[in-house]
N, C-alpha and C positions, 0 to 999 in steps of 0.2 A: 490598620484594618480598613479604614475609610478609603485610603488610596488604593488598596487592593480591590475593593468593591467598585470604585470608579473605573479602574483599569479593566476589570472583568466586564463591566457594563459597556465600555467603549469597544472592547474586543468583540463582544456579542453583537453590538450594533454594527460593527464593521463586517462581521460574517453575514448578518441579515441583509445589510445593504449590498454587499458584493453578490450574494446569491440572487437578490432581487434584480440587480442589473444584468446578471448572466441570463436570467429568465426572460427579461425584456428584450435583450439582444437576440436571444434565440427565437422569440416571437417575431422579430423583424425579419430574421433569416427565413423562418417558416412562411411568413406572409409573402416574401419575395419568391420563394419556391412555388407558392400557389400561382403567382402571376406567371412564372416560368412555365408551369404545366399548361395553363390556359393559352399562353402564346404558342406553345408547341402544338396544341390542338388546332389553333388557328392556322399556323404555318403548314400543318398537314392538309388543311382544306385547300390551300392555294393551288397546288398542281391540278386538282380536280376542277376547280373554278376556272382556271386559265384554259384548260382543255375544252370545257363545255363552251366557253365564250368563243374560243378560236373556231369551233365547229360551226357556229351560227353567225359570226360577224366577220367583217373585214376591218375590225377594230385596229387601231394603231399598234403595230407589232412592237414599237418602242416602249409603250406603256406596259404591255404584257411582259416584255423582256425585263423591264425595270422591276416589276413585281417578282419575277422568278429570281432575278439577281439578288434582291434584298432577302428573299427567303433563303437562298443558298448561303448567304453570309451568316445568317443566324444558325442554320442547321449545321454548318461546318464546325461551329463551336469556336473555342479559343477567343472569345470576345468578352469584354467586361460587362457588368450589369448596366453600366451607363450607356455603353454602345448598343446593347440590346434595346434599351428604352428609346434611344435615338432612331434605330432602324425600325422599331415598332411604330414610331410616329410617322416616319416616311412611308412605311408600308400601308398604314391606315389611310393616309392621304391618297395614295395611288389607287387603292381598292375602292375608296369612296368615289373617286373620279370614274373608275370603271363601272361601278354600279349605276351612277347617274347616266352614263352614256348608253347603258343597256336599254334605256327607254326608247332608243332609236331602232330597236330590233324586236318587233312584236313576236316573231317566231321564238326567239330566245326567251322572252318574258313568259311565254306560254309553256316552255319546255319543263317537264316535271323534274328532270335532274337539276336544272338550274334553280328552279323554285326551292327544291330541297336544300341545295347548297346555300342559297341565299338565306333561307330560314336558319340553317345551322350556323352560318356566318353571323347573323344577327344575334343568335343566342350566345355564341362565343364572345362577341363584343360586349354583351351585357355581363357575362361572367368575368371578363377581364376588368370591366369597370368596377364590379363588386370587389374583385381581388385587389385592385388598386386602392379602393377605399379602405379595405382592411389593412393593407400594407401601410398606408399613410397614418391610420389610427395607431398602429403598433409603433411606427417611427416617432409619432408625436409623443406617445406615452414614454418611450425610451428617452427621447431628447429631453422631455420635461424632468425625468428622473436625474439626468446628469447635469442639467443646467440650473435646477432649483436648489435652494438651501434645504438640507445640508449636503445633498448629493454633490453639488458643485465643489465642495471641499475635498471630496475623496475621488471623484470620477477621473479627474486628470491624472492623479497619482496612480490610479489603478488602470490607466491607459484606455479609458472609455472616451470615445469622441462622438460628436453629433453625426447623425446620418441624414442626408438630404431626403426630403419627401419627393415623390414623383409629381411632376407638374405637367400641365397641359402645354403643348407646344404653342407658341405665339400664333402661328397660322390657324390653329384649331380654335383659338379664342375669338377670332375675327368674326364679324357678322357675315352670314351667308347671303349672297346675292342670288335671289331666285332667278332674276333675269339672266345672269351669267350661267347658272346651272342649266337652264333650258335653251340657251343659245349655243351650247357646245355641240 
C-alpha cells in the first residue's frame, strides 16, 4: 500500500512537472512571437523611412541599399530565430547610423513625414526592447525549471533543453564616441 502511494505521488509529481515545463516552454515561444511581431512592425517602417530620406538627401546609397537588403532577408522568411536576431542587430546599427547622419539635412529634420516616421521608429524600438526583456524573463524561468533540482532529474529525460537568452551584440555594448557621431 505504501509503495502504491509513493508511486502515485511520483506519477502525480511527474504530471505536474511536465505540464509546468510545457507551460514555461510555451511562454518562451509566445514571448519570441511578440518580438517577431514588433520586428515586423519595424521592418514595415523601413521602406517609408528609406524613401523619405532618399527624397531629401544624397545620403550614401550603399547604406540605404544595405538597410533594404537586410529587411528583404527577414521579410522573405525561411530564416531561423537566431538569424532574425542577427539581422535585427545589423539593421539596428545601420538605421542608427542613418538617423545620426540625418542631422546634416535640416530640411529632412523639419519634414513632418520624417518626424512621424522617426517617432514611430523610436516607439517601435522601445516596444522591441520591452518584448526582449519579457522573452529573456520567460527564458530564464524556463531554464531555471529544467536546470534546478528536482527539474534537472527529469528535464533531460523528457527532452527539455536550455534556451539561450537574447543578448546585446558586442558592438552595441561599446561606449559611444560623441566625437565620431558628429564628425560623420
